[in-house]
C-alpha positions as CSV (number, residue, x, y, z in Angstrom):
1,X,-17.9,-79.7,12.9
2,X,-18.2,-80.1,9.2
3,X,-21.2,-82.2,8.2
4,X,-21.5,-83.4,4.7
5,X,-24.5,-82.6,2.5
6,X,-27.1,-85.4,1.8
7,X,-27.5,-85.4,-1.9
8,X,-30.7,-86.3,-3.7
9,X,-30.9,-88.4,-6.8
10,X,-31.2,-86.3,-10.0
11,X,-34.6,-87.9,-10.7
12,X,-36.9,-88.0,-7.7
13,X,-40.6,-87.8,-6.8
14,X,-42.0,-84.6,-5.5
15,X,-45.3,-83.4,-4.2
16,X,-46.9,-80.1,-5.0
17,X,-49.6,-78.2,-3.1
18,X,-50.9,-74.7,-2.5
19,X,-51.4,-72.7,0.6
20,X,-52.6,-69.2,1.5
21,X,-50.9,-67.2,4.2
22,X,-51.5,-63.6,5.1
23,X,-53.7,-63.2,2.0
24,X,-51.0,-64.3,-0.4
25,X,-51.1,-67.6,-2.3
26,X,-48.1,-69.9,-2.5
27,X,-47.2,-73.0,-4.5
28,X,-45.0,-75.5,-2.7
29,X,-43.1,-78.4,-4.2
30,X,-41.2,-80.7,-1.9
31,X,-39.2,-84.0,-2.0
32,X,-38.3,-86.5,0.7
33,X,-35.2,-88.5,1.4
34,X,-35.5,-92.3,1.2
35,X,-36.1,-92.4,4.9
36,X,-39.2,-90.2,4.6
37,X,-37.7,-87.0,6.0
38,X,-38.1,-83.7,4.2
39,X,-35.2,-83.1,1.8
40,X,-36.0,-80.0,-0.2
41,X,-38.8,-77.4,-0.6
42,X,-39.4,-74.9,-3.4
43,X,-41.8,-72.1,-2.7
44,X,-43.3,-69.6,-5.1
45,X,-45.7,-66.7,-4.6
46,X,-48.6,-66.2,-7.1
47,X,-47.2,-62.8,-8.0
48,X,-44.1,-63.9,-9.9
49,X,-40.9,-61.9,-9.5
50,X,-42.4,-59.6,-6.9
51,X,-40.7,-59.0,-3.6
52,X,-42.7,-61.7,-1.8
53,X,-41.9,-64.2,-4.5
54,X,-38.2,-63.5,-4.5
55,X,-38.0,-63.6,-0.7
56,X,-39.9,-66.9,-0.4
57,X,-38.0,-68.6,-3.3
58,X,-34.7,-67.7,-1.5
59,X,-36.2,-68.9,1.8
60,X,-37.0,-72.3,0.2
61,X,-33.5,-72.6,-1.1
62,X,-32.1,-71.9,2.4
63,X,-34.5,-74.3,3.9
64,X,-33.4,-77.0,1.5
65,X,-29.8,-76.5,2.3
66,X,-30.5,-76.7,6.0
67,X,-32.4,-80.0,5.5
68,X,-29.6,-81.4,3.3
69,X,-26.9,-80.5,5.8
70,X,-28.6,-82.3,8.7
71,X,-31.2,-80.0,10.4
72,X,-34.6,-81.7,10.5
73,X,-37.8,-80.0,9.6
74,X,-39.3,-80.2,13.1
75,X,-36.4,-78.3,14.6
76,X,-36.6,-75.6,11.9
77,X,-40.3,-75.3,12.4
78,X,-40.0,-74.9,16.2
79,X,-37.3,-72.2,15.7
80,X,-39.4,-70.0,13.3
81,X,-41.6,-67.2,14.4
82,X,-45.0,-68.2,15.9
83,X,-48.0,-66.3,17.0
84,X,-49.1,-66.5,20.7
85,X,-51.5,-69.3,19.7
86,X,-48.7,-71.3,18.1
87,X,-49.7,-70.7,14.6
88,X,-47.1,-69.7,12.0
89,X,-46.2,-66.0,11.8
90,X,-44.3,-66.3,8.6
91,X,-44.8,-68.3,5.4
92,X,-41.9,-70.7,5.8
93,X,-43.4,-71.9,9.2
94,X,-46.8,-72.2,7.5
95,X,-45.2,-74.2,4.7
96,X,-43.5,-76.6,7.2
97,X,-46.8,-76.9,9.2
98,X,-48.6,-77.8,6.0
99,X,-46.0,-80.4,4.8
100,X,-45.7,-81.9,8.3
101,X,-49.4,-82.0,8.9
102,X,-49.5,-79.3,11.6
């Protein structure tokens, strides 16, 4: 089944915040669709152009495409790796937890 991409307006509001995960700091910028659902997420590591920064920037792009092609953030968050206590194992899960309010 081919699902179309939900496009965002060229000009849109975004929210920025910072988190720390596994002793690394990340900056997150995200935007919402008109219905309030998460539409895109850009993630950067504090060590620009290092391996962690490149990996997390790519992960943010992939996350954004998933959201724009119909997968909701809660479904993605549940599918990502978790520790035995339910906390995020990886940074993308930690980002989604932060945005969605745990």
